[in-house]
C-alpha positions in Angstrom: 25.5 -10.5 -5.1 22.3 -12.5 -4.5 21.0 -9.5 -2.4 21.7 -7.0 -5.2 19.9 -9.2 -7.8 16.9 -9.8 -5.6 16.6 -6.1 -4.7 16.8 -5.1 -8.3 13.5 -7.0 -9.0 11.7 -4.5 -6.7 13.8 -1.3 -7.2 14.0 -1.2 -11.0 10.3 -1.1 -11.7 9.7 1.3 -8.9 12.4 3.7 -10.0 11.3 3.5 -13.7 7.8 4.5 -12.6 9.3 7.3 -10.4 11.3 8.7 -13.3 8.4 8.4 -15.7 6.0 10.4 -13.5 8.5 12.6 -11.8 6.9 15.7 -13.5 3.3 14.7 -12.8 2.4 14.3 -9.1 -1.0 15.7 -9.9 -1.8 13.0 -12.5 -4.3 10.5 -11.1 -3.1 7.8 -13.6 0.4 8.2 -12.2 -0.8 8.2 -8.7 -2.7 4.9 -9.1 0.3 3.3 -10.9 2.7 4.3 -8.1 0.3 3.3 -5.3 -0.4 -0.1 -6.9 3.4 -0.7 -7.3 3.8 -0.5 -3.5 1.1 -3.2 -2.6 1.9 -6.7 -1.4 0.0 -9.9 -2.1 -1.4 -9.5 1.4 -2.8 -6.1 0.5 -4.7 -7.4 -2.6 -6.0 -10.4 -0.6 -7.3 -8.1 2.3 -9.1 -5.7 0.0 -10.7 -8.6 -2.1 -12.0 -10.1 1.1 -13.2 -6.7 2.3 -15.1 -6.2 -1.1 -16.7 -9.7 -0.6 -17.8 -8.7 2.9 -19.4 -5.5 1.4 -21.4 -7.8 -1.0 -19.4 -6.3 -4.0 -18.0 -9.2 -6.0 -17.5 -6.9 -9.0 -15.0 -4.9 -7.0 -13.4 -8.1 -5.7 -13.0 -9.3 -9.3 -11.5 -6.0 -10.2 -8.9 -6.3 -7.5 -8.1 -9.8 -8.6 -7.4 -8.5 -12.1 -5.1 -5.8 -10.9 -3.3 -8.2 -8.6 -2.7 -10.7 -11.4 -1.5 -7.9 -13.7 1.2 -7.1 -11.1 2.3 -10.7 -10.6 0.3 -11.3 -7.3 -2.6 -13.6 -8.2 -5.1 -14.2 -5.5 -5.2 -17.6 -3.9 -7.4 -20.3 -5.6 -9.8 -20.4 -2.7 -10.4 -16.6 -2.7 -10.7 -16.6 -6.5 -13.4 -19.3 -6.2 -15.2 -17.3 -3.6 -15.3 -14.3 -5.9 -16.7 -16.4 -8.8 -19.4 -17.9 -6.5 -20.4 -14.4 -5.0 -20.7 -13.1 -8.5 -23.2 -15.7 -9.5 -25.4 -15.0 -6.5 -25.1 -11.3 -7.1 -26.6 -11.6 -10.5 -30.0 -12.8 -9.0 -30.0 -10.2 -6.3 -29.1 -7.4 -8.7 -32.0 -8.2 -10.9 -34.4 -8.0 -8.0 -33.0 -4.7 -6.8 -32.9 -3.2 -10.3 -36.7 -3.9 -10.8 -37.4 -2.2 -7.4 -35.6 0.9 -8.5 -37.3 0.9 -11.9 -40.8 0.8 -10.5 -40.5 2.8 -7.3 -37.5 5.1 -7.8 -35.7 3.5 -4.8 -32.0 4.4 -4.9 -30.8 2.7 -1.7 -28.6 0.2 -3.4 -26.4 0.5 -6.5 -28.7 -1.9 -8.4 -31.8 0.0 -7.4 -30.0 3.2 -8.4 -29.5 1.6 -11.8 -33.2 0.8 -12.1 -34.2 4.4 -11.2 -31.6 5.7 -13.7 -33.1 3.4 -16.5 -36.5 5.1 -15.9 -34.8 8.5 -16.1 -32.9 7.8 -19.4 -35.9 8.5 -21.7 -36.6 12.0 -22.8 -39.9 11.8 -21.0 -38.0 11.8 -17.7 -36.2 15.0 -18.7 -39.5 16.7 -19.8 -41.0 15.6 -16.5 -38.1 17.1 -14.5 -38.2 20.4 -16.5 -41.9 20.7 -16.0 -41.5 20.0 -12.3 -39.1 22.9 -11.9 -40.9 25.4 -14.2 -44.1 25.2 -12.1 -42.1 26.0 -9.0 -40.9 29.3 -10.5 -39.5 31.4 -8.9 -38.3 28.7 -6.5 -37.0 26.4 -9.0 -33.6 24.6 -9.0 -31.4 25.9 -11.7 -29.1 22.8 -11.8 -32.0 20.5 -12.3 -33.4 22.6 -15.1 -30.0 22.7 -16.8 -29.6 18.9 -16.5 -33.0 18.3 -17.8 -32.4 20.7 -20.8 -29.1 19.0 -21.4 -30.7 15.6 -21.4 -33.3 16.7 -24.0 -30.6 18.2 -26.2 -28.4 15.1 -25.8 -31.3 12.9 -26.7 -31.8 14.9 -30.0 -28.0 14.7 -30.7 -27.9 10.9 -30.0 -30.7 10.2 -32.4 -29.2 12.5 -35.0 -25.7 11.1 -34.8 -26.6 7.5 -34.7 -26.0 7.0 -30.9 -22.6 8.8 -30.9 -23.8 11.3 -28.3 -25.1 8.5 -25.9 -22.3 9.1 -23.4 -23.5 12.6 -22.9 -27.1 11.5 -22.5 -26.2 8.8 -20.0 -23.9 11.2 -18.1 -26.6 13.8 -17.8 -29.1 11.3 -16.5 -26.6 9.9 -14.1 -25.9 13.3 -12.7 -29.6 14.1 -12.5 -30.4 10.8 -10.8 -27.5 11.2 -8.4 -28.7 14.7 -7.4 -32.2 13.5 -6.7 -30.9 10.6 -4.6 -28.5 12.8 -2.7 -25.5 11.1 -4.0 -23.9 14.0 -5.8 -20.8 15.2 -3.9 -21.2 18.6 -2.3 -18.1 20.1 -3.9 -19.1 19.0 -7.3 -22.7 20.1 -6.9 -21.4 23.6 -5.8 -19.2 23.8 -8.9 -22.0 22.8 -11.2 -24.4 25.2 -9.4 -21.8 28.0 -9.9 -21.5 27.1 -13.6 -25.3 27.3 -14.2 -26.0 30.2 -12.0 -28.3 32.8 -13.6 -28.1 30.9 -16.9 -31.7 29.8 -17.2 -34.4 31.5 -19.4 -37.6 30.4 -17.8 -39.7 31.8 -20.7 -37.8 29.5 -23.1 -38.4 26.6 -20.8 -42.2 27.3 -20.9 -42.1 27.5 -24.7 -40.2 24.1 -24.8 -42.8 22.5 -22.7 -45.7 23.9 -24.9 -43.9 22.4 -27.9 -43.6 19.1 -26.2 -47.3 19.2 -25.2 -48.2 19.7 -28.9 -45.8 16.8 -29.9 -43.8 19.4 -31.9 -40.3 17.9 -31.3 -38.5 20.4 -33.5 -40.1 23.4 -31.8 -39.5 22.0 -28.4 -35.8 21.1 -29.1 -35.2 24.6 -30.6 -36.7 26.2 -27.5 -34.7 23.9 -25.1 -31.5 25.1 -26.7 -32.5 28.6 -25.6 -33.4 27.5 -22.0 -29.7 27.5 -20.9 -26.9 29.9 -21.7 -24.7 28.1 -24.3 -21.5 28.3 -22.4 -23.1 26.8 -19.2 -24.7 24.0 -21.3 -21.4 23.2 -22.9 -19.5 22.9 -19.6 -22.2 20.7 -18.0 -22.3 18.7 -21.2 -18.5 18.1 -21.2 -18.6 16.9 -17.6 -21.6 14.7 -18.3 -19.8 13.1 -21.3 -16.8 12.1 -19.3 -19.1 10.6 -16.6 -21.2 8.9 -19.2 -18.1 7.4 -20.9 -17.0 5.9 -17.6 -20.4 4.5 -16.9 -20.6 3.0 -20.3 -17.4 1.1 -19.9 -17.5 0.3 -16.2 -21.2 0.0 -15.1 -23.4 1.5 -12.5 -21.4 0.4 -9.4 -18.3 2.1 -10.8 -20.5 5.1 -11.5 -21.3 5.5 -7.9 -17.7 4.8 -6.8 -16.6 7.5 -9.3 -19.0 10.1 -7.8 -17.5 9.4 -4.4 -14.1 10.3 -5.7 -15.1 13.2 -8.0 -15.1 16.6 -6.2 -15.0 18.7 -9.4 -15.7 18.5 -13.2 -12.0 18.3 -13.7 -12.0 15.2 -11.5 -14.5 13.6 -13.8 -12.3 14.2 -16.9 -9.3 12.9 -15.0 -11.2 9.8 -13.8 -12.1 9.1 -17.5 -8.4 8.8 -18.2 -8.0 6.4 -15.2 -10.8 4.3 -16.6 -9.2 4.1 -20.0 -5.8 3.2 -18.5 -7.0 0.4 -16.1 -10.0 -1.1 -17.9 -11.6 -3.8 -15.7 -9.1 -2.8 -13.0 -10.6 0.7 -12.8 -12.6 0.0 -9.6 -9.6 -1.4 -7.9 -7.5 1.5 -8.8 -10.2 3.8 -7.3 -10.4 1.6 -4.2 -6.8 2.1 -3.3 -6.9 5.7 -4.2 -9.8 6.2 -1.7 -7.8 4.4 1.0 -4.9 6.8 0.3 -7.4 9.7 0.9 -7.0 11.4 -2.5 -7.2 10.9 -6.2 -3.7 12.4 -6.8 -0.5 12.2 -4.8 -0.1 14.9 -2.2 3.2 16.8 -2.8 4.7 15.4 0.5 3.6 11.9 -0.3 5.0 12.1 -3.8 8.4 13.4 -2.8 8.8 10.9 0.1 7.7 8.1 -2.2 9.8 8.9 -5.1 12.7 9.9 -3.0 12.6 6.6 -1.3 12.5 4.7 -4.6 15.3 6.8 -6.2 17.6 6.6 -3.1 17.1 2.9 -2.9 17.9 2.6 -6.6 20.9 4.8 -6.2 22.2 2.6 -3.3 21.7 -0.5 -5.4 23.6 1.1 -8.4 26.4 2.1 -6.0 26.6 -1.4 -4.7 26.6 -2.9 -8.1 29.4 -0.5 -9.1 31.5 -1.5 -6.1 30.9 -5.1 -6.8 32.0 -4.6 -10.4 35.1 -2.7 -9.3 36.1 -5.5 -6.9 35.6 -8.1 -9.6 37.6 -6.1 -12.1 40.5 -5.7 -9.5 40.6 -9.4 -8.8 40.6 -10.3 -12.5 43.4 -7.9 -13.1 45.5 -9.4 -10.3 44.8 -12.9 -11.6 45.9 -11.9 -15.2 48.9 -10.2 -13.8 50.0 -13.3 -11.9 49.4 -15.6 -14.8 51.2 -13.3 -17.2 54.6 -13.3 -15.5 57.5 -14.0 -17.8 58.8 -17.6 -17.6 62.5 -17.8 -16.9 64.7 -20.3 -18.9 
């Protein structure tokens, strides 16, 4: 009986998750939930220590949050080490961010953030648009589209009272990542296919002339004609998802997101993961990366869910047999005690 009770503690949550997500093996939120449910306290400790060795206390803290949420808090000594590393990281990050801001250095996450900050202004978008227009006909279409989208998003952000800020931030992140060589090849290919033959170079020149004359309305109107509307909308949607993640999670999480995002759909799915896990987002990505994919592979899903459900079925069968045995004993006891008394 004790064995059945102790096994239920493990099997019931696992089977509940299995049933909840049985129809969604391609859902990254489901995949993260299921993978995290398999982890032991030792798994969380090992990854938190690995994150500290990689000089990433923010990731270690995210792992600590996820571990605590699942009833496996890290040891006090390890938690103290994470807190101490975070204090040191603040000073180092400030120095690296300044380096990225003044020099465009993108070698570390903090330096990448500084480079991004310099690129967030509309001046950075105009500079990049100009830089590509003068290269015609050997310009890069994706950079033109990202620069144009950045200018449009800046106008929308101001007009909407900052509501369009995620789109602007996402466009700048994608553009900075591309310049730094951090944009995953599959994602870059998809974006390239979306914007292929979508640029009107004459409209781009007109936009630059308007910007040179400080005629913002004329420049913005021309920029809207630089890129075919459907291409601009698709790139803008992906940028908005990425910018939303960055706004909630920070620049280290942004780079980690890029390493997992091989398509624009991945960016949209990762936005859902970010919403679900909050401060535990980076930990969820870490364990997904160790598994080798954002979603569960079909074989992995079937094996994992099959194991959970078979285990739960065996537990239920054992419980049924135990209940039957107890009922039979109770019946015999009642039958013995209920014999008629002879006078």
